[in-house]
DSSP file (Angstrom, degrees, kcal/mol; ACC not computed):
  #  RESIDUE AA STRUCTURE BP1 BP2  ACC     N-H-->O    O-->H-N    N-H-->O    O-->H-N    TCO  KAPPA ALPHA  PHI   PSI    X-CA   Y-CA   Z-CA
    1    1 A M              0   0    0      0, 0.0     2,-0.2     0, 0.0     0, 0.0   0.000 360.0 360.0 360.0 153.2  145.8    5.9  -21.1
    2    2 A D     >  -     0   0    0      1,-0.1     4,-1.0     0, 0.0     3,-0.1  -0.490 360.0-121.6 -84.9 160.0  147.2    8.7  -23.2
    3    3 A D  H  > S+     0   0    0      1,-0.2     4,-1.2     2,-0.2    -1,-0.1   0.816 113.1  58.4 -73.2 -28.3  148.2   11.9  -21.6
    4    4 A K  H  > S+     0   0    0      1,-0.2     4,-1.0     2,-0.2    -1,-0.2   0.875 102.1  52.6 -64.3 -39.3  145.7   13.7  -23.9
    5    5 A E  H  4 S+     0   0    0      1,-0.2    -1,-0.2     2,-0.2    -2,-0.2   0.777 104.9  57.5 -66.7 -28.8  142.7   11.6  -22.5
    6    6 A K  H  < S+     0   0    0     -4,-1.0    -1,-0.2     1,-0.2    -2,-0.2   0.862 106.5  49.3 -69.8 -34.9  143.7   12.6  -19.0
    7    7 A D  H  < S+     0   0    0     -4,-1.2    -1,-0.2    -3,-0.1    -2,-0.2   0.734  94.8  84.0 -75.7 -25.3  143.5   16.3  -19.7
    8    8 A T  S  < S-     0   0    0     -4,-1.0     2,-0.4     1,-0.0    -3,-0.0  -0.447  74.4-126.4 -81.9 153.7  140.1   16.3  -21.4
    9    9 A Q        -     0   0    0     -2,-0.1    -2,-0.1     1,-0.1    -1,-0.0  -0.787  23.8-120.5 -98.3 142.6  136.8   16.5  -19.5
   10   10 A G        -     0   0    0     -2,-0.4     3,-0.1     1,-0.1    -1,-0.1  -0.235  36.9 -84.9 -72.5 165.3  134.1   14.0  -20.0
   11   11 A T        -     0   0    0      1,-0.1    -1,-0.1     2,-0.0     2,-0.0  -0.378  52.6 -96.2 -66.1 149.4  130.5   14.8  -21.2
   12   12 A P        -     0   0    0      0, 0.0    -1,-0.1     0, 0.0    -3,-0.0  -0.309  20.9-135.8 -67.3 153.6  128.0   15.8  -18.6
   13   13 A N    >   -     0   0    0      3,-0.1     3,-0.8    -3,-0.1     4,-0.1   0.719  22.5-148.6 -82.6 -18.7  125.6   13.3  -17.2
   14   14 A H  T 3  S-     0   0    0      1,-0.2     3,-0.1     2,-0.1    -3,-0.0   0.906  75.8 -32.4  49.5  55.7  122.5   15.4  -17.4
   15   15 A G  T 3  S+     0   0    0      1,-0.3    -1,-0.2     0, 0.0     2,-0.1   0.371 107.7 121.5  92.1  -2.7  120.8   13.9  -14.4
   16   16 A R  S <  S-     0   0    0     -3,-0.8    -1,-0.3     1,-0.1    -3,-0.1  -0.468  75.0 -82.5 -85.0 167.3  122.0   10.4  -14.5
   17   17 A K        -     0   0    0     -2,-0.1    -1,-0.1     1,-0.1     6,-0.1  -0.377  54.5 -98.4 -67.9 145.8  123.9    8.9  -11.7
   18   18 A P        -     0   0    0      0, 0.0    -1,-0.1     0, 0.0     0, 0.0  -0.260  20.7-134.5 -65.6 151.7  127.6    9.7  -11.6
   19   19 A K  S    S+     0   0    0     -3,-0.1     2,-0.3     3,-0.0     4,-0.1   0.825  86.8  49.4 -76.2 -28.9  130.0    7.1  -13.0
   20   20 A H  S    S+     0   0    0      2,-0.1     0, 0.0     3,-0.0     0, 0.0  -0.761  93.0  30.3-110.7 155.2  132.4    7.4  -10.1
   21   21 A G  S    S-     0   0    0     -2,-0.3     2,-0.3     2,-0.0     0, 0.0  -0.121 103.9 -29.8  93.0 170.7  131.9    7.2   -6.4
   22   22 A P        -     0   0    0      0, 0.0     3,-0.1     0, 0.0    -2,-0.1  -0.460  51.3-165.6 -67.4 123.3  129.2    5.4   -4.3
   23   23 A A  S    S+     0   0    0     -2,-0.3    -3,-0.0     1,-0.2    -4,-0.0   0.779  81.4  42.1 -83.2 -30.2  126.1    5.0   -6.3
   24   24 A N  S    S+     0   0    0      2,-0.1     2,-0.5     0, 0.0    -1,-0.2   0.451  88.2 102.2 -97.1   0.8  123.6    4.1   -3.4
   25   25 A Q        -     0   0    0     -3,-0.1     2,-0.1     1,-0.0     0, 0.0  -0.733  66.1-136.9 -90.6 127.2  124.8    6.4   -0.8
   26   26 A K        -     0   0    0     -2,-0.5     2,-0.2     1,-0.1    -2,-0.1  -0.437  26.7-104.7 -78.5 156.4  122.6    9.6   -0.2
   27   27 A L        -     0   0    0     -2,-0.1     2,-0.4     1,-0.1    -1,-0.1  -0.569  31.7-115.2 -78.5 143.9  124.2   12.9    0.3
   28   28 A D    >   -     0   0    0     -2,-0.2     3,-0.7     1,-0.1     4,-0.3  -0.664  16.7-144.2 -73.0 129.9  124.3   14.4    3.8
   29   29 A S  G >  S+     0   0    0     -2,-0.4     3,-1.3     1,-0.2    -1,-0.1   0.761  95.0  68.7 -69.7 -26.3  122.3   17.5    4.0
   30   30 A K  G >  S+     0   0    0      1,-0.3     3,-0.9     2,-0.2    -1,-0.2   0.837  95.5  53.8 -64.4 -29.4  124.7   19.1    6.4
   31   31 A R  G <  S+     0   0    0     -3,-0.7    -1,-0.3     1,-0.2    -2,-0.2   0.569 100.9  63.0 -81.2  -8.5  127.4   19.3    3.7
   32   32 A M  G <  S+     0   0    0     -3,-1.3    -1,-0.2    -4,-0.3     2,-0.2   0.200  80.7 108.7 -98.9  15.7  125.1   21.2    1.4
   33   33 A E    <   -     0   0    0     -3,-0.9     2,-0.4    -4,-0.1    -3,-0.0  -0.530  68.6-120.0 -93.3 157.6  124.6   24.2    3.5
   34   34 A E        -     0   0    0     -2,-0.2     3,-0.2     1,-0.1     4,-0.1  -0.775  15.9-162.5 -93.9 144.0  126.0   27.7    2.9
   35   35 A F     >  +     0   0    0     -2,-0.4     4,-0.8     1,-0.2    -1,-0.1   0.125  60.5 103.9-113.7  21.5  128.3   29.1    5.6
   36   36 A S  H  > S+     0   0    0      1,-0.2     4,-2.0     2,-0.2    -1,-0.2   0.800  75.4  60.9 -75.6 -23.3  128.2   32.8    4.9
   37   37 A A  H  4 S+     0   0    0     -3,-0.2    -1,-0.2     1,-0.2    -2,-0.1   0.897 105.7  47.3 -66.4 -37.8  125.8   33.6    7.8
   38   38 A E  H  4 S+     0   0    0      1,-0.2    -1,-0.2    -4,-0.1    -2,-0.2   0.748 113.4  47.9 -77.4 -18.4  128.4   32.3   10.2
   39   39 A L  H  < S+     0   0    0     -4,-0.8    -2,-0.2     2,-0.1    -1,-0.2   0.774  99.9  77.6 -91.3 -26.6  131.2   34.3    8.6
   40   40 A A  S  < S-     0   0    0     -4,-2.0     2,-0.1     1,-0.1     4,-0.0  -0.484  97.2 -94.7 -80.3 153.0  129.4   37.6    8.4
   41   41 A P        -     0   0    0      0, 0.0     3,-0.4     0, 0.0    -1,-0.1  -0.433  32.1-140.4 -64.0 141.4  128.9   39.9   11.4
   42   42 A S  S    S+     0   0    0      1,-0.2     2,-0.7    -4,-0.1    -2,-0.0   0.794  89.2  55.2 -79.9 -29.2  125.4   39.0   13.0
   43   43 A E        +     0   0    0      2,-0.0    -1,-0.2    -3,-0.0     0, 0.0  -0.466  65.5 158.4-113.1  65.6  124.4   42.6   13.8
   44   44 A L        -     0   0    0     -2,-0.7     2,-0.2    -3,-0.4    -4,-0.0  -0.720  39.8-121.9 -79.7 131.9  124.7   44.6   10.7
   45   45 A P        -     0   0    0      0, 0.0     2,-0.1     0, 0.0    -1,-0.0  -0.461  24.0-111.8 -71.6 141.6  122.6   47.8   10.7
   46   46 A D     >  -     0   0    0     -2,-0.2     4,-2.3     1,-0.1     5,-0.2  -0.456  20.9-128.5 -67.8 144.5  120.0   48.4    8.1
   47   47 A M  H  > S+     0   0    0      1,-0.2     4,-1.9     2,-0.2     5,-0.2   0.861 108.8  49.3 -67.5 -34.3  120.8   51.2    5.6
   48   48 A E  H  > S+     0   0    0      2,-0.2     4,-2.0     1,-0.2    -1,-0.2   0.880 112.7  47.6 -71.7 -35.9  117.5   52.9    6.1
   49   49 A Q  H  4 S+     0   0    0      2,-0.2    -2,-0.2     1,-0.2    -1,-0.2   0.900 111.8  51.4 -63.5 -39.7  117.8   52.7   10.0
   50   50 A E  H  < S+     0   0    0     -4,-2.3    -2,-0.2     1,-0.2    -1,-0.2   0.958 115.5  38.1 -66.9 -51.8  121.4   54.0    9.8
   51   51 A S  H  < S-     0   0    0     -4,-1.9    -2,-0.2    -5,-0.2    -1,-0.2   0.906  80.0-158.6 -69.0 -44.4  120.7   57.1    7.6
   52   52 A G     <  +     0   0    0     -4,-2.0     2,-0.5     1,-0.3    -3,-0.1   0.658  45.2 135.7  74.2  14.0  117.3   58.1    9.1
   53   53 A F        -     0   0    0     -5,-0.2    -1,-0.3     4,-0.0    -2,-0.1  -0.868  38.0-165.6-104.3 129.3  116.5   60.0    5.8
   54   54 A N    >>  -     0   0    0     -2,-0.5     3,-1.7    -3,-0.1     4,-0.8  -0.946  15.0-149.3-108.7 116.1  113.1   59.7    4.3
   55   55 A P  H 3> S+     0   0    0      0, 0.0     4,-1.5     0, 0.0     5,-0.1   0.740  95.5  69.6 -57.8 -18.8  112.9   61.0    0.6
   56   56 A G  H 3> S+     0   0    0     36,-0.4     4,-2.7     1,-0.2     5,-0.2   0.880  90.8  60.4 -60.2 -37.9  109.3   61.9    1.3
   57   57 A T  H <> S+     0   0    0     -3,-1.7     4,-2.6     1,-0.2     5,-0.3   0.892 103.5  49.9 -61.1 -42.6  110.5   64.7    3.6
   58   58 A L  H  X S+     0   0    0     -4,-0.8     4,-2.3     1,-0.2    -1,-0.2   0.907 111.7  47.4 -63.4 -40.6  112.3   66.3    0.7
   59   59 A Y  H  X S+     0   0    0     -4,-1.5     4,-2.0     2,-0.2    -2,-0.2   0.875 111.9  51.8 -67.9 -36.8  109.3   66.2   -1.5
   60   60 A G  H  X S+     0   0    0     -4,-2.7     4,-1.8     2,-0.2    -2,-0.2   0.954 112.3  43.7 -64.5 -50.5  107.1   67.6    1.4
   61   61 A W  H  X S+     0   0    0     -4,-2.6     4,-2.6     1,-0.2     5,-0.2   0.921 112.7  53.9 -61.9 -43.6  109.4   70.6    2.1
   62   62 A G  H  X S+     0   0    0     -4,-2.3     4,-2.3    -5,-0.3    -1,-0.2   0.871 106.7  51.8 -57.7 -36.0  109.7   71.1   -1.6
   63   63 A S  H  X S+     0   0    0     -4,-2.0     4,-1.7     2,-0.2    -1,-0.2   0.850 110.4  47.2 -64.8 -36.6  106.0   71.2   -1.9
   64   64 A I  H  X S+     0   0    0     -4,-1.8     4,-2.0     2,-0.2    -2,-0.2   0.891 113.0  49.5 -71.3 -39.6  105.7   73.8    0.9
   65   65 A V  H  X S+     0   0    0     -4,-2.6     4,-2.5     2,-0.2     5,-0.2   0.918 111.3  48.4 -69.8 -43.6  108.4   76.0   -0.7
   66   66 A L  H  X S+     0   0    0     -4,-2.3     4,-1.6    -5,-0.2    -1,-0.2   0.872 111.4  51.2 -62.8 -37.7  106.8   75.8   -4.2
   67   67 A A  H  X S+     0   0    0     -4,-1.7     4,-0.7     2,-0.2    -2,-0.2   0.887 110.2  48.3 -65.0 -40.3  103.4   76.8   -2.7
   68   68 A I  H >< S+     0   0    0     -4,-2.0     3,-0.9     1,-0.2     4,-0.3   0.928 113.9  46.7 -70.4 -43.3  104.9   79.7   -0.8
   69   69 A I  H >X S+     0   0    0     -4,-2.5     4,-1.7     1,-0.2     3,-1.3   0.812 103.4  64.7 -65.8 -28.3  106.7   80.9   -4.0
   70   70 A S  H 3< S+     0   0    0     -4,-1.6    -1,-0.2     1,-0.3    -2,-0.2   0.710  89.6  65.7 -70.5 -20.8  103.5   80.4   -6.0
   71   71 A F  T << S+     0   0    0     -3,-0.9    -1,-0.3    -4,-0.7    -2,-0.2   0.711 112.9  33.4 -65.2 -22.7  101.7   83.1   -4.0
   72   72 A F  T <4 S+     0   0    0     -3,-1.3     2,-0.3     1,-0.3    -2,-0.2   0.719 127.8  14.3-110.8 -28.3  104.1   85.7   -5.5
   73   73 A T  S  < S+     0   0    0     -4,-1.7    -1,-0.3     1,-0.1     5,-0.1  -0.996 118.3   0.9-153.5 144.9  104.8   84.4   -9.0
   74   74 A W     >> +     0   0    0     -2,-0.3     4,-2.4    -3,-0.1     5,-0.5   0.915  63.8 178.2  43.9  61.8  103.5   81.9  -11.5
   75   75 A P  H  >5S+     0   0    0      0, 0.0     4,-1.5     0, 0.0     5,-0.3   0.851  71.7  50.6 -63.2 -36.2  100.7   80.7   -9.4
   76   76 A V  H  >5S+     0   0    0      3,-0.2     4,-1.8     2,-0.2     5,-0.1   0.946 116.8  38.0 -70.7 -45.5   99.2   78.2  -11.8
   77   77 A I  H  >5S+     0   0    0      2,-0.2     4,-2.1     1,-0.2     5,-0.1   0.944 123.9  38.4 -69.0 -52.7  102.5   76.4  -12.6
   78   78 A L  H  X5S+     0   0    0     -4,-2.4     4,-2.2     2,-0.2    -2,-0.2   0.856 114.7  54.4 -76.0 -31.3  104.1   76.4   -9.1
   79   79 A G  H  X<S+     0   0    0     -4,-1.5     4,-2.0    -5,-0.5    -1,-0.2   0.962 110.9  45.6 -65.3 -46.3  100.8   75.8   -7.4
   80   80 A A  H  X S+     0   0    0     -4,-1.8     4,-2.2    -5,-0.3    -2,-0.2   0.890 112.5  50.8 -61.5 -37.1  100.2   72.7   -9.5
   81   81 A A  H  X S+     0   0    0     -4,-2.1     4,-2.7     1,-0.2    -1,-0.2   0.849 107.7  53.9 -68.1 -32.8  103.7   71.5   -8.9
   82   82 A S  H  X S+     0   0    0     -4,-2.2     4,-1.9     2,-0.2    -2,-0.2   0.876 108.6  48.8 -65.7 -36.5  103.2   72.0   -5.2
   83   83 A I  H  X S+     0   0    0     -4,-2.0     4,-2.0     2,-0.2    -2,-0.2   0.921 112.4  48.1 -69.2 -44.5  100.1   69.8   -5.3
   84   84 A V  H  X S+     0   0    0     -4,-2.2     4,-2.3     1,-0.2    -2,-0.2   0.945 112.8  48.1 -57.9 -51.2  102.0   67.1   -7.3
   85   85 A F  H  X S+     0   0    0     -4,-2.7     4,-2.7     1,-0.2    -1,-0.2   0.871 108.9  54.9 -60.4 -37.1  104.9   67.2   -4.8
   86   86 A G  H  X S+     0   0    0     -4,-1.9     4,-2.2     2,-0.2    -1,-0.2   0.908 109.1  46.9 -64.7 -41.7  102.4   67.0   -1.9
   87   87 A F  H  X S+     0   0    0     -4,-2.0     4,-2.1     2,-0.2    -2,-0.2   0.907 112.0  50.2 -68.4 -39.2  100.9   63.8   -3.3
   88   88 A V  H  X S+     0   0    0     -4,-2.3     4,-1.3     2,-0.2    -2,-0.2   0.943 110.7  49.8 -60.3 -47.5  104.4   62.3   -3.9
   89   89 A A  H  <>S+     0   0    0     -4,-2.7     5,-2.6     1,-0.2    -2,-0.2   0.887 111.3  49.7 -61.0 -39.7  105.4   63.2   -0.3
   90   90 A R  H ><5S+     0   0    0     -4,-2.2     3,-1.3     1,-0.2    -1,-0.2   0.878 107.8  52.6 -65.3 -38.0  102.2   61.6    1.0
   91   91 A S  H 3<5S+     0   0    0     -4,-2.1    -1,-0.2     1,-0.3    -2,-0.2   0.748 108.2  52.8 -70.2 -21.5  102.8   58.4   -1.0
   92   92 A R  T 3<5S-     0   0    0     -4,-1.3   -36,-0.4    -5,-0.2    -1,-0.3   0.285 127.8 -94.7 -98.6   8.9  106.3   58.2    0.5
   93   93 A G  T < 5S+     0   0    0     -3,-1.3     2,-1.0     1,-0.1    -3,-0.2   0.482  91.3 116.0  95.5   4.0  105.0   58.4    4.1
   94   94 A T     >< +     0   0    0     -5,-2.6     4,-1.7     1,-0.2     5,-0.2  -0.686  31.1 161.0-100.0  80.0  105.2   62.1    4.9
   95   95 A N  H  >  +     0   0    0     -2,-1.0     4,-2.6     2,-0.2     5,-0.2   0.926  65.9  50.9 -67.1 -47.0  101.6   62.9    5.4
   96   96 A T  H  > S+     0   0    0      1,-0.2     4,-2.1     2,-0.2    -1,-0.2   0.941 114.9  41.3 -60.5 -52.6  101.8   66.0    7.3
   97   97 A L  H  > S+     0   0    0      1,-0.2     4,-2.5     2,-0.2    -1,-0.2   0.883 115.8  51.6 -61.0 -41.0  104.1   67.9    5.0
   98   98 A G  H  X S+     0   0    0     -4,-1.7     4,-2.1     1,-0.2    -1,-0.2   0.911 109.8  48.5 -68.3 -38.6  102.4   66.5    2.0
   99   99 A I  H  X S+     0   0    0     -4,-2.6     4,-2.4     2,-0.2    -1,-0.2   0.862 110.7  50.7 -66.0 -37.7   99.0   67.6    3.2
  100  100 A I  H  X S+     0   0    0     -4,-2.1     4,-2.6    -5,-0.2    -2,-0.2   0.930 112.4  47.5 -67.0 -43.7  100.3   71.2    4.0
  101  101 A G  H  X S+     0   0    0     -4,-2.5     4,-2.0     2,-0.2    -2,-0.2   0.866 112.1  49.2 -64.3 -38.0  101.8   71.4    0.5
  102  102 A I  H  X S+     0   0    0     -4,-2.1     4,-2.6     2,-0.2    -2,-0.2   0.936 113.8  45.6 -67.9 -48.0   98.6   70.2   -1.2
  103  103 A I  H  X S+     0   0    0     -4,-2.4     4,-2.7     1,-0.2     5,-0.2   0.934 113.7  48.4 -64.8 -46.2   96.4   72.6    0.7
  104  104 A A  H  X S+     0   0    0     -4,-2.6     4,-1.9     2,-0.2    -1,-0.2   0.864 111.4  50.3 -64.7 -32.4   98.7   75.6    0.2
  105  105 A G  H  X S+     0   0    0     -4,-2.0     4,-2.2     2,-0.2    -2,-0.2   0.912 110.9  49.6 -70.5 -41.1   99.0   74.8   -3.6
  106  106 A I  H  X S+     0   0    0     -4,-2.6     4,-2.5     2,-0.2     5,-0.2   0.931 110.8  50.2 -63.3 -40.8   95.1   74.6   -3.8
  107  107 A L  H  X S+     0   0    0     -4,-2.7     4,-2.4     1,-0.2    -1,-0.2   0.896 109.4  51.4 -63.1 -37.6   94.9   78.0   -2.0
  108  108 A S  H  X S+     0   0    0     -4,-1.9     4,-2.1     2,-0.2    -1,-0.2   0.899 111.4  46.9 -64.1 -39.5   97.3   79.4   -4.4
  109  109 A L  H  X S+     0   0    0     -4,-2.2     4,-2.1     2,-0.2     5,-0.2   0.909 113.0  48.7 -65.2 -42.4   95.3   78.2   -7.4
  110  110 A L  H  X>S+     0   0    0     -4,-2.5     4,-2.4     1,-0.2     5,-1.1   0.888 110.9  51.5 -68.3 -36.3   92.1   79.5   -5.9
  111  111 A N  I  <>S+     0   0    0     -4,-2.4     5,-2.5    -5,-0.2     4,-0.3   0.898 112.3  46.0 -66.2 -39.6   93.8   82.8   -5.3
  112  112 A A  I  <5S+     0   0    0     -4,-2.1    -2,-0.2     3,-0.2    -1,-0.2   0.828 120.9  36.3 -73.5 -30.0   95.0   83.0   -8.8
  113  113 A F  I  <5S+     0   0    0     -4,-2.1    -2,-0.2    -5,-0.1    -3,-0.2   0.800 133.2  15.4 -92.8 -30.4   91.7   82.0  -10.5
  114  114 A F  I  X5S+     0   0    0     -4,-2.4     4,-0.5    -5,-0.2    -3,-0.2   0.773 125.4  38.3-117.0 -36.4   89.1   83.6   -8.2
  115  115 A I  I  ><S+     0   0    0     -5,-1.1     4,-1.0    -4,-0.3     3,-0.3   0.941 113.7  45.9 -86.7 -48.8   90.5   86.3   -5.9
  116  116 A I  H  ><S+     0   0    0     -5,-2.5     4,-1.1     1,-0.2     3,-0.3   0.848 108.4  56.6 -67.2 -36.0   93.1   88.2   -7.9
  117  117 A P  H  4 S+     0   0    0      0, 0.0    -1,-0.2     0, 0.0    -2,-0.1   0.854 108.6  48.1 -62.6 -33.1   90.9   88.6  -11.0
  118  118 A F  H  < S+     0   0    0     -4,-0.5    -2,-0.2    -3,-0.3    -3,-0.1   0.723 112.0  48.9 -79.8 -21.2   88.2   90.3   -9.0
  119  119 A L  H  <        0   0    0     -4,-1.0    -1,-0.2    -3,-0.3    -3,-0.1   0.623 360.0 360.0 -90.7 -15.5   90.7   92.7   -7.3
  120  120 A S     <        0   0    0     -4,-1.1    -1,-0.2    -5,-0.2    -2,-0.1   0.547 360.0 360.0 -91.6 360.0   92.4   93.8  -10.4
């Protein structure tokens, strides 16, 4: 054989039996396993359990802060934003803060549309 033929790779078989090696011997399933589980530490903490931070909490508190500010300035815009933030907080699992923000935003809107116009 020529040195050039030794260095080149043959064409792929595309599902046919290999040309070399035992043709009738089945592969052992133990040799086809991945070993990454045995090499990695078995007790890795989950990222969510480690941090203990829920993004819904941030939205819930933001909803309450927007509702409080909306009683003093821009009640329509900040009250509506408070309601939206409250629904986002509820969808992320922080039900209590979300409901408080929604109710406070609704009270701010009702105050702006019905109570303040009659007092002015």
